[in-house]
SEKEBA-540459 format. One record per residue (C-alpha): residue in one letter; x, y, z. Coordinates in Angstrom, 3 decimals, decimal comma, always signed. Example, Ala and Ser with C-alpha at 12.3 -4.5 7.8 and 13.67 -1.06 7.14 Angstrom:
2
node aa->a&xx->+12,300&yy->-4,500&zz->+7,800
node aa->s&xx->+13,670&yy->-1,060&zz->+7,140
//
This chain:
127
node aa->x&xx->+13,981&yy->+205,771&zz->+140,792
node aa->x&xx->+15,054&yy->+209,226&zz->+141,636
node aa->x&xx->+18,032&yy->+211,019&zz->+140,491
node aa->x&xx->+19,734&yy->+210,768&zz->+143,886
node aa->x&xx->+19,186&yy->+207,046&zz->+143,937
node aa->x&xx->+20,813&yy->+206,503&zz->+140,705
node aa->x&xx->+23,849&yy->+208,760&zz->+141,924
node aa->x&xx->+24,373&yy->+206,524&zz->+145,067
node aa->x&xx->+24,103&yy->+203,399&zz->+142,989
node aa->x&xx->+26,849&yy->+204,712&zz->+140,620
node aa->x&xx->+29,086&yy->+205,699&zz->+143,455
node aa->x&xx->+28,639&yy->+202,167&zz->+145,304
node aa->x&xx->+29,390&yy->+200,626&zz->+141,933
node aa->x&xx->+32,539&yy->+202,526&zz->+141,423
node aa->x&xx->+33,667&yy->+201,940&zz->+144,790
node aa->x&xx->+33,221&yy->+198,095&zz->+144,380
node aa->x&xx->+35,034&yy->+198,238&zz->+141,003
node aa->x&xx->+37,927&yy->+200,077&zz->+142,608
node aa->x&xx->+38,051&yy->+197,494&zz->+145,473
node aa->x&xx->+38,016&yy->+194,466&zz->+143,144
node aa->x&xx->+40,255&yy->+195,408&zz->+140,481
node aa->x&xx->+43,335&yy->+194,538&zz->+142,458
node aa->x&xx->+41,951&yy->+191,088&zz->+143,008
node aa->x&xx->+41,329&yy->+190,540&zz->+139,404
node aa->x&xx->+45,090&yy->+191,440&zz->+138,284
node aa->x&xx->+47,352&yy->+188,606&zz->+137,542
node aa->x&xx->+49,842&yy->+187,464&zz->+140,204
node aa->x&xx->+53,309&yy->+189,182&zz->+140,573
node aa->x&xx->+55,480&yy->+186,564&zz->+139,827
node aa->x&xx->+56,129&yy->+186,038&zz->+136,332
node aa->x&xx->+56,307&yy->+182,578&zz->+134,565
node aa->x&xx->+60,160&yy->+183,013&zz->+134,180
node aa->x&xx->+60,524&yy->+183,280&zz->+137,949
node aa->x&xx->+58,312&yy->+180,406&zz->+138,737
node aa->x&xx->+59,502&yy->+176,907&zz->+139,516
node aa->x&xx->+58,247&yy->+173,540&zz->+140,747
node aa->x&xx->+59,730&yy->+172,261&zz->+143,720
node aa->x&xx->+59,249&yy->+168,588&zz->+144,547
node aa->x&xx->+59,869&yy->+167,503&zz->+148,132
node aa->x&xx->+60,111&yy->+164,095&zz->+149,697
node aa->x&xx->+60,305&yy->+163,944&zz->+153,432
node aa->x&xx->+60,954&yy->+167,450&zz->+153,840
node aa->x&xx->+63,851&yy->+167,658&zz->+151,402
node aa->x&xx->+63,715&yy->+169,038&zz->+147,766
node aa->x&xx->+64,514&yy->+166,288&zz->+145,483
node aa->x&xx->+63,529&yy->+168,138&zz->+142,222
node aa->x&xx->+63,601&yy->+171,661&zz->+140,812
node aa->x&xx->+61,843&yy->+172,092&zz->+137,682
node aa->x&xx->+61,509&yy->+175,384&zz->+135,827
node aa->x&xx->+58,175&yy->+176,574&zz->+134,750
node aa->x&xx->+58,698&yy->+176,949&zz->+130,967
node aa->x&xx->+57,439&yy->+175,516&zz->+127,743
node aa->x&xx->+60,124&yy->+172,724&zz->+127,826
node aa->x&xx->+58,427&yy->+171,399&zz->+131,025
node aa->x&xx->+54,810&yy->+171,264&zz->+129,624
node aa->x&xx->+53,518&yy->+167,925&zz->+128,727
node aa->x&xx->+56,279&yy->+166,048&zz->+130,985
node aa->x&xx->+55,259&yy->+163,201&zz->+133,283
node aa->x&xx->+57,409&yy->+163,134&zz->+136,355
node aa->x&xx->+57,837&yy->+160,123&zz->+138,713
node aa->x&xx->+58,276&yy->+160,877&zz->+142,380
node aa->x&xx->+59,528&yy->+158,223&zz->+144,725
node aa->x&xx->+57,958&yy->+158,992&zz->+148,238
node aa->x&xx->+58,266&yy->+157,433&zz->+151,584
node aa->x&xx->+56,551&yy->+153,968&zz->+150,945
node aa->x&xx->+55,141&yy->+154,647&zz->+147,507
node aa->x&xx->+55,149&yy->+156,186&zz->+144,125
node aa->x&xx->+53,336&yy->+159,276&zz->+142,885
node aa->x&xx->+53,211&yy->+160,849&zz->+139,201
node aa->x&xx->+52,793&yy->+164,502&zz->+138,536
node aa->x&xx->+51,955&yy->+166,063&zz->+135,009
node aa->x&xx->+52,908&yy->+169,473&zz->+134,150
node aa->x&xx->+50,840&yy->+171,399&zz->+131,503
node aa->x&xx->+50,316&yy->+175,012&zz->+130,574
node aa->x&xx->+47,150&yy->+174,945&zz->+132,868
node aa->x&xx->+49,127&yy->+173,829&zz->+135,772
node aa->x&xx->+50,610&yy->+170,959&zz->+137,878
node aa->x&xx->+48,580&yy->+168,059&zz->+138,887
node aa->x&xx->+49,022&yy->+164,605&zz->+140,772
node aa->x&xx->+47,709&yy->+162,019&zz->+138,215
node aa->x&xx->+48,713&yy->+158,928&zz->+139,829
node aa->x&xx->+49,565&yy->+157,683&zz->+143,473
node aa->x&xx->+49,488&yy->+154,149&zz->+144,982
node aa->x&xx->+48,485&yy->+155,859&zz->+148,390
node aa->x&xx->+45,462&yy->+154,317&zz->+150,055
node aa->x&xx->+43,323&yy->+157,647&zz->+150,390
node aa->x&xx->+43,951&yy->+159,192&zz->+146,786
node aa->x&xx->+43,233&yy->+162,749&zz->+148,251
node aa->x&xx->+46,350&yy->+164,042&zz->+146,350
node aa->x&xx->+44,923&yy->+162,976&zz->+142,974
node aa->x&xx->+41,619&yy->+164,754&zz->+143,721
node aa->x&xx->+43,357&yy->+168,244&zz->+144,225
node aa->x&xx->+42,895&yy->+170,790&zz->+141,871
node aa->x&xx->+46,094&yy->+171,604&zz->+139,388
node aa->x&xx->+48,209&yy->+174,309&zz->+140,958
node aa->x&xx->+49,808&yy->+177,193&zz->+138,856
node aa->x&xx->+50,225&yy->+180,145&zz->+141,100
node aa->x&xx->+52,935&yy->+180,829&zz->+143,556
node aa->x&xx->+52,492&yy->+179,344&zz->+147,064
node aa->x&xx->+50,037&yy->+176,677&zz->+145,908
node aa->x&xx->+50,824&yy->+172,850&zz->+146,670
node aa->x&xx->+49,596&yy->+169,398&zz->+146,242
node aa->x&xx->+50,433&yy->+167,174&zz->+149,308
node aa->x&xx->+50,355&yy->+163,361&zz->+149,632
node aa->x&xx->+50,676&yy->+162,760&zz->+153,397
node aa->x&xx->+51,116&yy->+158,883&zz->+153,214
node aa->x&xx->+54,230&yy->+159,128&zz->+150,827
node aa->x&xx->+55,464&yy->+162,518&zz->+152,423
node aa->x&xx->+55,342&yy->+164,325&zz->+148,954
node aa->x&xx->+54,878&yy->+168,123&zz->+148,539
node aa->x&xx->+54,595&yy->+169,474&zz->+145,188
node aa->x&xx->+54,887&yy->+173,392&zz->+145,326
node aa->x&xx->+54,792&yy->+176,209&zz->+142,976
node aa->x&xx->+57,849&yy->+178,804&zz->+144,215
node aa->x&xx->+59,340&yy->+181,804&zz->+142,901
node aa->x&xx->+63,000&yy->+182,709&zz->+142,471
node aa->x&xx->+62,282&yy->+186,367&zz->+143,605
node aa->x&xx->+60,867&yy->+186,491&zz->+147,091
node aa->x&xx->+57,643&yy->+188,368&zz->+147,786
node aa->x&xx->+57,783&yy->+190,979&zz->+150,655
node aa->x&xx->+54,121&yy->+190,940&zz->+151,130
node aa->x&xx->+52,895&yy->+189,407&zz->+154,000
node aa->x&xx->+49,854&yy->+186,942&zz->+153,885
node aa->x&xx->+49,197&yy->+186,551&zz->+157,433
node aa->x&xx->+50,613&yy->+187,985&zz->+160,767
node aa->x&xx->+50,277&yy->+185,917&zz->+163,987
node aa->x&xx->+51,079&yy->+186,888&zz->+167,439
//
C-alpha cells in the first residue's frame, strides 16, 4: 500500500467513527424519567416507575377476554405469561428504552416504556 492509500483509509475510518458515535451513546431519557405504562383497551390502567423498587415484580394484567403477566427486571420488561391463542407477546424481546412496547392484540394490552420529559426530537415526519 502506498502512503496515499493509508491516508484515505484513515480519513474514511475517522468519518465512519464520527457518524457512528451518536448512535452508540445512551438514550436521552434517564432511568428516573422513565415509567412503564400498562394500557388495556386504550386506557392506562397502571403507571409503574422505573426504579429499583420495581425490579423483580410480576404484574398481573386483566385484559379484554384474558390475563397477561409482565415481569420487570433491570434488563427490561417482558411478557412472561398470557392465555391468548397466538402467544406472540410472550416471544417479544424485553423492552427498556423509551418508546418501546409489547402488544397483546387478542387481549388489547399494551405495555410501553414512556418518559416524564417529552422529547422534542422527531422520529418520522409524514405528509
